[in-house]
C-alpha positions in Angstrom: -30.1 51.0 52.6 -30.9 49.9 49.1 -29.2 53.0 47.7 -26.1 52.3 49.7 -26.0 48.7 48.4 -26.4 49.8 44.9 -23.5 52.3 45.3 -21.4 49.4 46.8 -22.1 47.2 43.8 -21.2 50.0 41.4 -17.9 50.5 43.1 -17.1 46.7 42.9 -18.2 46.5 39.2 -14.8 47.2 37.7 -13.1 44.7 39.9 -15.7 42.0 39.1 -15.4 42.7 35.4 -11.6 42.4 35.6 -11.9 39.1 37.4 -14.3 37.8 34.7 -12.0 39.0 32.0 -9.0 37.3 33.6 -10.9 34.0 33.9 -12.0 34.2 30.2 -8.4 34.7 29.1 -6.9 32.0 31.3 -5.3 29.2 29.3 -7.5 26.5 30.9 -10.7 28.4 30.1 -10.3 29.1 26.4 -13.1 26.7 25.5 -14.1 28.8 22.5 -10.8 28.3 20.7 -10.6 25.4 18.1 -8.2 22.5 18.6 -5.6 22.7 15.8 -5.2 19.4 13.9 -2.5 18.3 11.5 -2.7 15.1 9.5 -0.8 13.1 6.9 -2.2 13.6 3.4 -3.6 10.1 2.7 -6.3 10.6 5.4 -7.7 13.6 3.7 -7.0 12.5 0.1 -9.2 9.4 0.7 -12.1 11.6 1.7 -12.3 10.0 5.1 -10.5 12.9 6.9 -13.2 15.6 6.4 -16.1 13.3 7.1 -14.4 12.0 10.2 -13.6 15.5 11.5 -17.2 16.6 11.3 -18.4 13.5 13.2 -15.7 14.0 15.9 -16.8 17.6 16.4 -20.5 16.6 16.7 -19.7 13.8 19.2 -17.3 15.6 21.4 -18.2 19.3 21.2 -14.6 20.1 20.3 -14.2 22.4 17.3 -11.3 21.1 15.1 -9.4 23.4 12.9 -7.4 21.6 10.2 -4.2 23.6 10.0 -2.0 21.2 7.9 -2.4 18.3 5.5 0.9 17.1 4.2 3.6 14.4 4.6 5.2 13.8 7.9 8.3 16.0 7.1 5.9 19.0 6.8 3.5 18.4 9.7 5.9 17.3 12.4 7.7 20.7 12.5 4.3 22.4 12.8 3.4 20.3 15.8 6.9 21.0 17.3 6.4 24.8 16.9 3.0 24.6 18.7 1.0 25.3 15.5 -1.0 22.1 16.0 -2.1 20.4 19.2 -3.2 17.0 17.7 -1.3 15.0 15.2 -2.8 12.2 13.1 0.2 10.4 11.6 1.8 6.9 11.1 3.4 5.6 14.2 7.2 5.3 14.0 10.5 6.9 14.8 9.2 10.4 14.4 6.4 10.0 17.0 8.8 8.2 19.4 11.3 11.0 19.1 8.5 13.6 19.9 7.6 11.6 23.0 11.3 11.3 24.0 11.6 15.1 23.7 8.5 15.7 25.8 6.7 17.3 22.9 4.5 14.3 22.2 2.3 12.9 25.0 -0.1 10.0 24.9 -0.2 8.1 21.6 -3.1 5.9 20.6 -3.5 3.7 17.5 -6.9 4.5 15.9 -6.8 3.0 12.4 -4.8 1.5 9.6 -4.1 2.2 6.0 -3.3 -0.4 3.5 -0.4 -1.1 1.1 -1.1 -2.9 -2.2 1.0 -4.8 -4.7 1.0 -3.1 -8.1 2.4 -4.8 -11.3 2.2 -5.1 -15.0 -1.3 -5.9 -16.3 0.2 -9.0 -18.1 1.3 -10.3 -14.6 4.3 -12.4 -15.6 4.7 -13.9 -12.1 1.1 -14.8 -11.9 0.5 -13.0 -8.6 -3.1 -12.1 -9.4 -5.3 -14.2 -7.1 -2.5 -15.0 -4.6 -3.9 -15.6 -1.1 -1.8 -12.9 0.5 1.3 -10.7 0.1 3.6 -13.5 1.3 2.5 -15.9 -1.5 2.6 -13.1 -4.0 6.2 -12.3 -3.3 7.1 -16.0 -3.4 5.7 -16.1 -6.9 7.7 -13.1 -7.9 10.9 -14.5 -6.5 10.3 -17.9 -8.2 9.8 -16.2 -11.5 12.7 -13.8 -11.0 10.3 -11.1 -12.1 11.5 -7.5 -11.7 10.6 -6.0 -8.3 11.3 -2.4 -7.3 12.5 -1.9 -3.7 10.6 1.4 -3.0 12.4 3.6 -0.5 9.2 4.8 1.1 9.4 3.9 4.8 6.0 2.1 5.0 6.6 0.1 1.8 10.1 -0.9 2.9 8.9 -2.0 6.3 6.1 -4.1 4.8 8.2 -5.7 2.1 11.0 -6.6 4.6 8.3 -8.3 6.8 6.9 -10.3 3.9 10.3 -11.4 2.6 11.1 -12.7 6.1 7.8 -14.5 6.4 8.2 -16.0 3.0 11.8 -17.1 3.5 12.9 -15.1 0.5 16.5 -13.9 0.1 16.2 -11.0 -2.4 18.8 -10.9 -5.2 20.1 -8.1 -7.4 19.2 -9.9 -10.6 15.5 -9.3 -9.9 15.2 -6.7 -7.1 15.8 -3.3 -8.6 16.7 -0.1 -6.7 14.4 2.9 -6.5 15.8 5.4 -8.9 13.3 8.3 -8.4 14.1 11.6 -6.9 10.5 11.9 -5.6 8.2 9.2 -4.2 5.6 10.0 -6.9 8.0 8.7 -9.6 8.0 5.1 -8.3 5.2 3.8 -10.6 6.6 5.4 -13.6 9.8 3.5 -13.0 7.9 0.3 -12.4 6.1 0.8 -15.7 9.3 1.4 -17.6 10.9 -1.8 -16.1 7.6 -3.8 -16.2 8.2 -4.5 -12.5 6.2 -5.2 -9.4 6.2 -2.8 -6.4 4.4 -2.4 -3.1 2.9 1.1 -2.6 0.3 2.9 -0.5 -3.2 1.9 -1.5 -4.7 5.4 -1.2 -2.2 7.3 -3.4 -2.3 4.5 -5.9 -6.1 4.6 -6.1 -6.4 8.4 -6.2 -3.9 9.1 -9.0 -1.0 10.4 -6.9 1.1 7.7 -8.4 1.1 7.2 -12.2 2.3 4.1 -14.2 1.2 3.2 -17.7 0.0 -0.4 -18.0 0.1 -1.2 -14.3 -2.7 -2.6 -12.1 -3.4 -3.2 -8.5 -3.0 -7.0 -8.4 -3.3 -7.7 -4.7 -4.9 -5.8 -1.8 -6.7 -6.8 1.4 -3.8 -8.5 3.2 -3.9 -7.4 6.9 -0.2 -7.8 7.1 0.2 -5.1 4.6 -1.4 -2.4 6.8 0.3 0.3 8.8 -1.0 2.0 12.0 -2.3 5.5 12.1 -1.8 7.1 15.6 -3.2 10.1 17.3 -0.4 12.0 19.2 -1.4 14.4 21.9 0.8 17.2 23.2 3.4 16.3 25.8 4.6 18.4 28.8 7.1 20.4 26.7 4.5 21.3 24.1 3.2 24.8 24.3 -0.5 23.7 24.1 -3.0 25.3 26.5 -4.8 23.4 29.2 -8.0 23.6 27.2 -6.3 22.3 24.0 -4.8 19.4 26.0 -8.3 18.5 27.4 -9.8 18.8 23.9 -7.2 16.6 22.4 -7.7 13.9 25.1 -11.5 14.1 24.6 -11.3 13.7 20.8 -8.8 10.8 21.0 -10.7 9.0 23.7 -13.8 9.1 21.5 -12.0 8.1 18.4 -10.8 4.9 19.9 -14.1 4.1 21.6 -16.7 1.8 20.0 -18.8 4.8 19.0 -15.8 6.6 17.5 -14.8 3.5 15.6 -18.3 3.2 14.2 -18.0 6.8 13.1 -14.7 6.0 11.4 -16.4 3.1 9.6 -19.3 5.3 8.5 -16.9 8.0 7.2 -14.9 5.4 5.3 -18.0 3.9 3.7 -19.3 7.4 2.8 -15.9 8.1 1.1 -16.3 4.9 -1.0 -13.8 2.8 1.0 -12.3 0.7 2.4 -9.5 3.2 2.7 -8.9 3.3 6.5 -9.5 0.2 8.6 -10.6 0.4 12.2 -9.1 -1.3 15.2 -11.2 -4.4 14.7 -9.3 -5.0 11.4 -5.8 -4.6 12.8 -3.0 -6.8 11.4 -2.4 -10.0 13.3 0.3 -9.8 16.0 3.7 -9.9 14.4 4.9 -12.5 17.0 2.3 -14.9 15.7 4.7 -15.9 12.9 4.0 -17.5 9.6 1.3 -19.8 10.9 -1.0 -16.9 11.6 -0.6 -15.4 8.1 -3.9 -13.8 7.2 -5.4 -14.4 3.8 -6.4 -11.4 1.7 -9.6 -9.8 2.7 -12.6 -10.0 0.3 -13.2 -6.2 0.9 -12.6 -4.2 -2.3 
């Protein structure tokens, strides 16, 4: 009887092996594959990105493969082609377009970067020590000091908001057009024209923007921050079931209190503040001028 049972098992072995192999290769069971991550350059440039990635892996058990670090024009196409299953990027028209096309799914705000006001070291408008960005721009407008309107989407959005809050009507005799062919040229122009400009705090601090005789004159205003979002794959994205589950697990952790604590630890380890957590979000835009936030003492 035992010999007959053994022969039966031997005959079934190829079928059992085939079933096990099929299960191992099924899209929803590829737990050993890494989740492919793409992020905008500032996250990695600051030193926060790599430190945060290792913490997310340890907490969630999801292996993260960093496949792209670049500007949004470079990483969005990789997400569209299915070469990345999780996108860390500024929220905006690109992420909304991905959602509308079904390529992007759930989108969660997880942190904020900061823009700063840079200007000549001699500070002709006296903005050093201003309470916040609104007051700084009021002083620039009152002095008719040169101010470069940087074409960068984030800087443009923030400057427009500050002008509106300050009741400023910009005029051509002191607001200068951005003349550069590349964003990296903006501080060189500001240096030539001895002008003020609002730029991203991370590239300014890490030497991606160069301008002789310029200094960061104001930072720490919550209204000068932009949201980083995590975009998961949508129904039209070719991500596997395992990748979708991994992305959801990582994002759920990142926005949780424990994940935000890991973000703060990664930021501190990188010598921040570079990326601010959800507890340091800008005040609601609908709050108006009365809720204008003074510059933070964090430096």
